[in-house]
C-alpha positions in Angstrom: 58.6 -12.6 20.9 59.4 -9.3 22.6 58.1 -8.3 26.0 55.7 -5.8 24.4 54.2 -8.4 22.1 53.7 -10.9 25.0 51.6 -8.6 27.0 47.8 -8.8 26.5 46.4 -5.7 24.7 44.9 -3.2 27.1 41.2 -2.4 26.9 40.4 0.9 25.3 38.4 3.4 27.3 34.7 2.5 27.3 35.4 -1.2 26.6 34.3 -3.9 29.0 35.3 -7.5 29.3 32.8 -9.9 27.9 30.4 -11.2 30.6 30.6 -14.9 31.2 27.9 -16.8 29.4 25.5 -18.5 31.8 25.4 -22.2 31.4 22.3 -24.2 31.9 22.3 -27.2 34.3 22.9 -30.3 32.3 21.4 -33.6 33.3 21.5 -37.1 31.8 18.3 -38.9 30.8 18.5 -41.0 33.9 18.9 -37.8 36.0 15.7 -36.4 34.4 13.8 -39.6 35.1 15.0 -39.7 38.7 14.0 -36.0 39.1 10.6 -36.7 37.6 10.1 -39.7 39.8 10.9 -37.6 42.9 8.4 -34.9 41.9 5.7 -37.4 41.2 6.2 -39.1 44.6 6.0 -35.8 46.4 2.8 -34.9 44.5 1.3 -38.3 45.4 2.1 -37.9 49.1 0.5 -34.4 49.1 -2.5 -35.8 47.2 -2.9 -38.6 49.8 -2.7 -36.2 52.7 -5.3 -33.8 51.1 -7.5 -36.8 50.3 -7.5 -38.0 53.9 -8.2 -34.5 55.2 -11.1 -34.1 52.8 -12.5 -37.5 53.5 -12.8 -36.6 57.2 -15.3 -33.9 56.2 -16.6 -35.6 53.1 -20.3 -35.5 54.1 -20.2 -31.7 54.6 -18.4 -31.3 51.3 -20.9 -33.6 49.6 -23.8 -31.5 50.9 -22.2 -28.4 49.6 -21.6 -29.8 46.1 -25.1 -31.2 45.8 -26.8 -27.8 46.3 -27.1 -27.0 42.6 -29.3 -30.1 41.9 -31.3 -29.7 45.2 -32.2 -26.2 44.2 -33.9 -27.6 41.0 -35.4 -30.8 42.3 -38.7 -30.8 44.2 -38.3 -30.1 47.9 -37.4 -33.1 50.0 -36.0 -35.2 47.1 -32.4 -36.4 47.1 -30.0 -38.0 44.8 -30.3 -41.8 44.5 -27.8 -44.7 44.2 -28.3 -48.0 42.4 -25.4 -50.1 43.9 -24.5 -50.6 47.5 -20.9 -49.4 46.8 -22.0 -46.2 45.0 -22.0 -44.0 48.1 -18.5 -45.1 49.1 -17.0 -44.5 45.7 -18.9 -41.2 45.5 -17.3 -40.0 48.7 -13.9 -41.1 47.4 -14.4 -39.0 44.2 -15.6 -36.0 46.1 -12.6 -36.1 48.4 -10.2 -36.5 45.5 -11.7 -33.6 43.6 -11.6 -31.2 46.5 -8.1 -32.4 47.5 -6.9 -31.7 44.0 -8.0 -28.0 44.3 -6.4 -27.8 47.7 -3.0 -28.9 46.6 -3.0 -27.2 43.2 -0.4 -24.6 44.3 1.9 -27.3 45.5 1.5 -29.3 42.3 2.3 -26.2 40.2 5.3 -25.6 42.4 6.6 -29.2 41.7 6.1 -28.7 38.0 8.1 -25.5 38.2 10.9 -27.2 40.2 11.1 -29.9 37.5 11.6 -27.4 34.6 13.6 -24.8 36.6 17.0 -26.5 35.9 16.5 -25.9 32.2 15.9 -22.1 32.7 18.2 -19.2 32.9 18.6 -17.4 36.2 16.5 -14.4 35.1 13.8 -16.8 34.1 13.7 -18.6 37.4 12.5 -15.5 39.2 9.0 -16.1 37.7 8.5 -19.1 40.0 6.3 -17.2 42.5 4.1 -15.5 39.8 3.7 -18.8 38.0 2.6 -20.7 41.1 0.4 -17.9 42.3 -1.4 -17.0 39.1 -1.6 -20.6 37.9 -3.3 -21.8 41.1 -5.5 -18.6 41.3 -6.8 -19.1 37.7 -7.4 -22.8 38.4 -9.4 -22.1 41.5 -11.2 -19.2 39.8 -12.2 -21.6 37.0 -13.6 -24.1 39.5 -15.4 -21.4 41.4 -17.0 -20.0 38.2 -18.1 -23.5 37.1 -19.7 -24.3 40.5 -21.5 -21.0 41.1 -22.4 -19.9 37.5 -21.9 -22.4 34.7 -22.9 -25.7 36.4 -26.2 -24.4 37.9 -27.4 -23.2 34.5 -26.5 -26.5 32.9 -28.3 -28.5 35.6 -31.4 -26.4 35.5 -31.6 -26.7 31.7 -31.2 -30.5 31.7 -33.8 -31.0 34.5 -36.4 -28.8 32.8 -35.9 -30.6 29.5 -37.6 -33.7 30.8 -39.7 -32.4 33.7 -42.9 -32.4 31.6 -42.9 -36.1 30.8 -40.5 -37.7 33.4 -39.9 -37.8 37.1 -36.3 -37.0 37.9 -34.4 -39.7 39.7 -30.8 -38.5 39.4 -28.1 -40.9 40.6 -25.3 -39.5 42.7 -22.8 -41.2 40.3 -24.1 -39.4 37.2 -24.5 -36.1 38.9 -21.0 -36.0 40.3 -19.4 -37.3 37.2 -21.0 -34.4 35.3 -19.9 -32.0 38.1 -16.3 -33.2 38.0 -16.2 -32.8 34.2 -17.5 -29.3 34.4 -15.4 -28.1 37.3 -12.1 -29.6 36.2 -12.7 -28.6 32.6 -13.3 -25.0 33.5 -10.4 -25.0 35.9 -8.1 -26.1 33.1 -9.6 -23.7 30.6 -8.9 -20.8 33.0 -5.2 -21.8 32.8 -5.2 -20.6 29.2 -3.5 -17.2 29.9 -0.6 -19.0 31.8 -0.4 -21.6 29.0 -0.1 -18.9 26.3 2.5 -17.0 28.3 4.7 -20.1 28.7 4.4 -20.9 25.0 5.4 -17.4 24.0 8.3 -17.3 26.4 9.8 -20.5 25.0 9.3 -19.2 21.5 6.7 -21.6 20.2 4.1 -18.8 19.5 4.0 -15.1 19.3 1.2 -12.6 20.2 0.9 -11.7 16.5 0.5 -15.3 15.5 -2.2 -15.9 18.1 -4.1 -12.8 17.0 -3.8 -13.8 13.3 -5.4 -17.2 14.2 -8.0 -15.8 16.5 -10.9 -17.3 14.5 -9.4 -20.8 14.8 -8.9 -20.3 18.5 -12.6 -19.3 18.9 -13.6 -22.5 17.0 -11.5 -24.7 19.2 -12.9 -23.0 22.4 -16.5 -23.6 21.3 -15.8 -27.2 20.5 -14.2 -27.8 23.9 -17.0 -25.9 25.6 -19.5 -28.1 23.9 -17.7 -31.2 25.2 -17.7 -29.9 28.8 -21.4 -28.9 28.8 -23.2 -31.5 26.6 -26.4 -29.4 26.3 -28.2 -28.0 23.2 -28.7 -24.7 25.0 -26.7 -21.9 23.3 -26.9 -19.9 26.5 -25.0 -22.5 28.5 -22.5 -22.9 25.6 -21.9 -19.1 25.7 -21.5 -19.2 29.5 -18.5 -21.5 29.0 -17.1 -20.1 25.8 -17.2 -16.4 26.3 -15.0 -16.3 29.5 -12.5 -18.6 27.8 -12.3 -16.2 24.8 -11.7 -13.3 27.2 -9.0 -15.3 28.9 -7.4 -16.1 25.5 -7.2 -12.4 24.7 -5.9 -11.7 28.2 -3.1 -14.3 27.6 -2.2 -12.6 24.3 -2.0 -9.2 26.1 0.2 -10.5 28.9 2.5 -12.3 26.4 2.8 -9.1 24.4 3.9 -7.2 27.5 6.5 -9.7 28.4 7.7 -9.9 24.8 8.1 -6.1 24.6 10.1 -6.1 27.9 12.4 -8.7 26.6 13.0 -6.8 23.4 13.8 -3.7 25.3 
């Protein structure tokens, strides 16, 4: 081989060397399980700390959460309990519920840290928006449930039987219903974030979601009926309509991100 043939060909004007392909972090199955265990332990520690902090003020929190029912019951009446252990378990549930909302940003951060090794560098920059908007929508869902949806549902259910019955609502039944509504609406308000994540990993597209809009509406109404077990169409619409709006918002956000990626 001559000296000329052994030299690498020179790049023509305007050519550029190929950029190195970014490699994703590779982990074994045991590595993933160990990482998952670590994240779960951190979440449990945060949940315990939040629970203890909320339990210190549980009576004030309880009085705040019972306002929707006290506004409907005759003046001076309170929730009742049937077992000696009911108040203690009730305070535990209240502390756990409020603590979950307090640490929701941290929980989402741990979720992101668990999936981040499987993302490219340009995708990891969305960690702050994911945590911020995810926790914001979750808190917004709980707030909407407490101040708007839940009071309507409580008022309807009390008025159904007020003509022939005297209300003796137990704290257990009331707060079980409250937790179902608040957590359900909090999760339903995560719908835009969920749609965006699915579109970014390629499982769905904005066009697919729009084409199946009628099925999405049906599913939303079914889930709303489960969250608010009343026969009142107004209460059903209070739950379903905001979720449909959030579904359309998720499609719009996914379309914007898809367009930017295409460009």
